Structures are given as C-alpha cells and as structure tokens.
N, C-alpha and C positions, 0 to 999 in steps of 0.2 A: 232346243238350246242354242245360249247363240254365241257365234264364236270372238268372246273377248278376246282375245291375242292383234288377231287377223285385225279384228275391227279402231283398237290401238294405235299396230301399226299404220294403220290413214290414217288415220285420224292426227299420228303423228306426223306422217309427210305429208301429209296437205297442210296445217298449221304453221308448216317455218314454209313453204311454197305460199302462201297466204303474207305472209311475213315478212316475205320478202315480199311480194308485192303492194304490201303495202307499204313500205318506205320507199320508192323509188317513182309511188305518184303521190307521197306524202308532202316528199322532198319536191318533186318537182308540179304539182301544185298548188304550192301556197308561193316557189317558188316564183314564178309564169303569177299570178293570181288568177287559176283554171281555180274555179265553187268544180265545173265538172267532175273535173281529174283528183280532187282532191273528197268528193265524198266518194268516188271511184275505191280514195283508198281509206277512207274511213268504216268500207263499204265491208273492206276484203281483213282491212283490221278485224273488227268482226267478227270475221269467217275465223281468222287467228281464231280470238280470243272465244269463241262462239267449241272448235274442236277441243281451247281448252274447262270449258265446262263439260263435256263430251267424255272426253278425262277421265275429270271427276268423276262426272256420271256411269260410268261404263265402272270402275273402279268400285265404286259400293255399291252397286248391280248387281257386280257379279260376286257379289260374297254371294255363295250359300246360306238356302234358307234355315231359320236358330228357331230357337225357346221363341221371343219377341218377334219373329218376323216367320210365322211360317209358311208362307206360299211365294219368302225368301226376300228382295231388295228390291225390285225393278221398278218401284214407281220411281227411283232418281232418275230414269230416265224423265221420267213425263214432270218434274217438276223444273229436271234442268233447260225443258225443252221451252217451259218458260220464261225463266231465266235469258231467253236466247233471244224471246217475241219479244219478251219486256227490254232487254241492248239494244232492238233491230226500234223499237217506238219510241227514246229514248234521237237511237239516233236520226228518221226521221223529222223529229220536231224542229230540233236540230238546224241541219237542212233545210227548213221545209222557212222557220226564222235567219237563214243567211238567206236562201234567194228571195222573199219578201223582202230584202236591205236593199238585193242589186236591186230591186229595180227605182229604191227610192234614191240609192246610189247608183248609178253606174257606174262599172269598171269594165274595161280589155283586160282582157289577160293579153299573157307574155305564149303567146307557141313557136317555141323552142321544136328543135329533133329533138328536146331529151324527153317534151310533150306526145313525142308520137315513138321513144324508143320504151319508154313506158306505162303506154299505153302496148305497145307490140311485146315487149316481154310476160306484160298481163295474162293477155291473149293464148300465149303460144303457152304460158305458165300448165292455164284453168278454162280450153274454151268449153262456152255452154253445151249442154252433154254430154260432157266425155267429163272425168275426174281431173285426179289432179297427176299434172306432165298427157295431161293428152290421150287416158288410157281408157280405152270402152269401157264402159259400167258390164257386172257380169251381162246384169238382164239381157241387157240388151246383145253378148251375143252371146248364150243361151238363145236364143230370139234371132237369130243369123242372123242381125244387124251389123253391119260392115260399116 
C-alpha cells in the first residue's frame, strides 16, 4: 500500500519550489539572453508540471478497486509517467532547435548578478541528490549516508 497523502504533500511542496525556480530562471534567462538559463527554467517548469501530472495520477490511482477495476487504478501512474516523458521530449526538441539557431546567428548573453542569483536560488532549493530544500532522500538516510 502506498502512502498517497505523504506523496501528495511532497509533490505539492516540490511543485511550488520548482515554479519559484522557474520564474527566476526564465525571467533572468530571457532578459539576459542566456539560453542555458532559460533552458534550465523550462526544465524547472516541466518538473513542476510533472508534479501536477503526478498529483492527478495519484488522485486517480489511490481509488480503491471496484467492479470495473478489480486490481485497482494504479495504471494511471504509468500513463502519467508516459505523459511526462512526452513533455520532456517536446522540450528537448525545442531547445535543440534554438541551440542550432544560435550557431547560425550567434548571440552574446548578458551575464549579470541576477543570473548568478537565479542559479544560486535554484541550487539551494533543490540540490542534486537531495530532495526539496536540500533534504536527504529517505533511502539515503536509511543507508546511513549524510
């Protein structure tokens, strides 16, 4: 049995943090013309949107088995994962097109203090290998890694 209320709380928290990071990165990335920062902003946006898809999926998957679904509704989690993969594919394609365009028409990005601030905020909100606000994942905690 999955702990859907805990999963829901975590998804909501990470969604809010992702969208804060999205706003910072996209605004600064587009204002300075820094494609890598804008791309990172899109990555954060789709991370947040993936949380929305995940919330919808667990809302459906948490329903108990019924007459038409005697084994439950957990297949919705798989459909959600496929939807997220499709969004990532579209984002990758669009960034690839923009990157190729930048080779044809080079553009010098403007690096400002805001560029560093957006990256610092994003790094603090969700460091690689850690959860929201730098919290250690449960499996790492159980394994004794600090």
